[in-house]
N, C-alpha and C positions, 0 to 999 in steps of 0.2 A: 485600440488593438495593441497587444503586446506580443512580440514574437521572440522566443528564446531558442537559440540554436544548441542542439546537442551535438557537439563536435566530435564525430567518430569517423573522420575521413569518409570513405565510400559508404559507410553505414550511417552517416550523420542525417539528421532530420530536424524539422522545425516543430516547436510546440507553440501553437497559436492560441492566445487567450483573449476572448472578446465576448462581452455581454451580447446575447441574442444570436450567437454563432450557430446554434443548432438549426435555426430557421434559414440560415444562409449557407449551410454546409454543402449543399449541392454544388454550388459554384467552386467551393474549395476542393471538392473531390473530383472534379472533371479531369484533372491531370492523372488521376489514379484509376479512371475507368477505361475500359478497352472495347466498348460496344456491346458487352455482355451484361446480363443482370448482375448487380453487385450484392453479394450475400451480406446480410446484417444479422449478427448473433446478438441476442438481447435476452432479458428475462421477462417473465409474465407481469411484473410490477411496472414495467416501463412502456406500456401500450401508448400513453399520450405522447411520450417523447419519440417513440417509434413512428407514430403517425406524422409528427412534425418533420422528422428526418426523411421519410419516404416522399412526402409532398415536396420537400426541398430538392430531393434527387430528381423527382419527376419533372420539376420546373427546369432543371438543368439538362433534361433529356437522358437521364440515367434510370433504368429500371432497377427495382430492388426485390430481393427475395429474402424475407425474414425467416430466421430460425430462432424459435423461442424456447428457452429452457426454464426449469423451475428456479425461482429466486433462492438465494441463500448459499451458504458455504457447502452444502451438500452437493451442489452442481460441480464443484471442483473434484470430480471423481472419475475413475476409469469408465464407469458406465456412461456418464454424460459426455466425456471426451469421445468415446466410441460413437455415440449417437450423432454428435456434431460432425465428426469426420465422415461418417456414412452419409449424412445429408449433403455435405459438401461434395463428396465423390459422386453422389447421384445427380448433382447439378452439373457435373462435368468440369469441376474446378481445374484450372490450369495454374502452372507455377507463376505466371505473370499476373494472375488475378489478385485483387485486394479484397479481403474480408474485413468488414467493419465490426469492431467490438464496441457496442453501445451498452454501457452499464458501469457498474462499480468494479472493484478489484477482482471479484470472482469471475466476471465476464472477461475482463482484460487478461487475467492469467490463463483462463481456459482457452480463449481464442488464440492468444499468443502461442501457447504450447501446441495447440492443434495445427496451426499454420507452420510452426517450426518443424514438425515431423511429417506433415502431409506432403507427399511427393518430394521429400527431402528439402522442403522449404518453400512455402508460398509467402505472400506478402499480406500485411494487415494494417489497419488504421485504428488507432485508439481514440474513442470518443467517451471519456470518463464522465459519469453522471453523479458520482459521490465525491465528497470533499477528500476522503482518503485517497481515492484513485486519482483525483486531479492534482494533488500535491505530492503524490508518492508513487503508487504502483503503476501508473500509466507511462511513466518515464523511466528509461533505463534498461528495458529489455529482459527483465527477469520474468519468466513465465513458469507455471507449475500447476500440478494438481496435488491433492492430499491423498494419503493412503492410511490404512489402519495403523501403521507404525508411527505416523506423525504428519505434520503439516509441511507442504511444499517439498516433499522428499523426491518427487519425480518431476523433472522440468528441463528447461533449456534456456540459454541466453538467446533471445531472438528480438531484434529491434524492430519497432514499427516504422512505417514509411512517413507518418506524420501523426501528430497528436492535436486534436481539436478540442479545446476546453471552453465551455460556455458556463460562466459562473451563475447565470440566471437559473439553470436547472436545479441548483441547490435549494431554491425556494420551495421545491416540492418534497425535500427530504424530511423524514421524521426527525424531531429534535435529537433523539438518542443517536441516530446514525450521523447526524451533523457533528455532535460532540465527539463521537468516536473518531471521525476524520480529523477533528481539531488536534487530537493527540499527536498526529504526524506533523502538523504545523509546528507545534511546540518543540518537537524533536530537533528541528533545524536550528533553533536557538540554543538548545542544550549541547548540540554536537560541537559547534565551533563559532558561535555568534551570540555572545552574551547580550549584545545590544538588541538583537531580534527577540530574545527571550523577554527583555524589558518591554519591547513593543507588544508582545503577547500579553504580558501582565496588564498593560494599559488598554489594549484594544480587543482582547479575546472575547470579553462579554458582548461587545458591540458586534463583532463578527458573527457570533452565534445567534444574536438577536435579529440579524438580517441586514446589517450595514453593508451595502454593496461595495463601497469603496474599500472598506476593511477587508472584505473577502478577496477582491481583486488584488490588493496589495499583498496579502498573505500568499495567495496562489502564485503570483509572479515571483515573489521572493523565494518561495520553497522550490519552485521549478528551476529557477536559476541556480540555486544552491545544489540541487541534485544533479543538474546538467554538468556543472563544474566538476563534481566528484566523480560522476560516471565517466566523463572524458579523461580523467586522470587514471581511472582504474575500472575499465569496463567489466571485467570478469572477476573482480575481487581477488586479484593475484598479489597485489602489493600491500593489501591491508587497508588502503585508504577508503575504498568503498565499504568496507566492513563497518565503518563508523555509522553508516545509515541503519545498522541493525540495533542501535541503542534501544534497550528495553525489550528487544525481541526474544532474547534467550530466556529471560524470566517470563516474558509474556506468553511465549509458545507453550511453556510448561503449564501455565495457568489455563490456557485454551485447551490443552490436552486433558487436563483434570476436569474441566467443565464440559467436555465433549464436543469442542469445536462448533458450538451452536449458538442459539439465541441467548443462552444464559450469560455469555460473556462475548461481546463482539471483539473482532480483532483489534480495533483501535482502543477499546477499553482495556484489553489485555496489555497492549503496548504502553498505555498510560501507567497502569499499575507496575509494569515491568521497569519503566524509566524511574519511577519513584523508588522501587526496590534497588535498582542499580546505584542510585545516589545514596540511599540509606546504607547499602553495603560498603560503598566507597567511604562514606563518613565513618562507619564503624572501624574500617581499616586505617583510618587516619589519612586517607588520600585527599579528602576535601573537608572543608569545615562543615560542622553540623548545620549551620544556618543555611547553607546552600541546599542541602537535602530537604530541609524544612520548607524553603521557598518553593522548591519544585512540587512537593506534596501539597503545599497550601494553594498554589495556583491551580493544580489539577482538581483539587477538591472544590475550589471556588467556582469552577465552571461545570461542576457536576460529573467529573470523571473519577473512576477508581484510582486510589492513590496508595493502597496497601492491600494486604491479603483479605482483610475483612470486607472492605468496600468492593473488592472483586468477587466476593461470594465464595472464597476458597478457604477451606479449613483443613486441608491435607497437611501431613507433616513434611518435614524437610526431605527425608529420604524418598518419599513418594514423588515429590516434585522433581527432585534431582534425577530420579529414574526416568521421568519424561524427557529431561534434558539429554539423557544418554543417547536418544535417537536423533539428536540435532545433526543436520547435514554438515555442520562446521566442525564436528568432532574429528580430530586427527591424532592417531597414536594414543588414544585413550584420554586426550586432553581437549577440553572445550574452551576456546578463547572467549573472554567476557569483555563487554564494553563497560568500562568503569570511568570515573571522572575525577579530575584533580580540581574541579570547580565548574561552575556554570559556563558553558562554552569551551570546556577543556576536556573533552572526552578522548579516551585512548583505549587501545586494544591490549588487554593483559592476557598473555598465554600461560601464565603460571598459577592460575587459580585452582585450588584444591576443591573438588566437588564435595568432599566431606565437610569442608569449612562452609561451603554454600548451604549445605543441608542444615548445619548447625545454626547459621544465620537465619535461615527461613523459619526454623523452630522458634527463634526469639521473636519473630514477627507475628506469630499466631496470637490471637486473642483468646485467653483461657475461657473455656465454657462456663 
């Protein structure tokens, strides 16, 4: 077992990482039960995991009430949010109750936001079942839903009470979803830890092939890195936490262009976005070209998108930049970009001209 503390004073919590934890979760959740049935929000693809969790809760003397929503990014919507809140209110949810989020990033974001606004703040537990959620979205308290204008534009900072991570549940993930989550693992090396990027180059293929030790190492390292950054800048006010958005500005534009659906998964968009951020940094002379090439080569080697073509995007630069204009980080008409002076040397640049970004993206298109 590995326990990582997210140190946020009164809002601090533990992230527990242990193989087989799902089947033992009941004992871990006893301190968060209050004698009432514990709601579990999950999606329809996770019936086997839900059965294991409810059996574990029953063994610990905790009744469970499942709330099942459709799988996929479409559930991060006003309609599903309203449905979940109505179900919780019908159960007589109290502010001291804990709602369990059993699923990937969609479920974690949805439940986190629902509990943030329900009765002005209820509590919740993160039990992430995807690699992306385990290494990134389940930790740090960012919660949100999507709107027609863009991704994650309506949300709140709302920290969980505990995060329970069982790496064994990754064995059931489709290979594509596992690869998409791996993009967020690589991100931690590119932000400020070149040595970890080297570890990814050496071990990424084994992690994706099912190496349990590699998976636990990557999850523990990523969670510890994110916990450290979140503790320094919980609400992204100093700019430190913004480093975690590497690849997301480009990536969200690619997601918007492809409809926020199965055509391009979030982690795939982040992978292409990170490669584009390094390519743009190299073009501007901020980092050497070989660094940008190394990033793209590693992403390509593990089967992740690493440019516009591999992301399935053929839009021109102006169209992609128009998507960026809806980014929630826009201030005074300026959008901060995460760029790099090298691998492990990411920084926030608030002086980027979006017209120059559009020009750059046009150079990245493959002629028909």
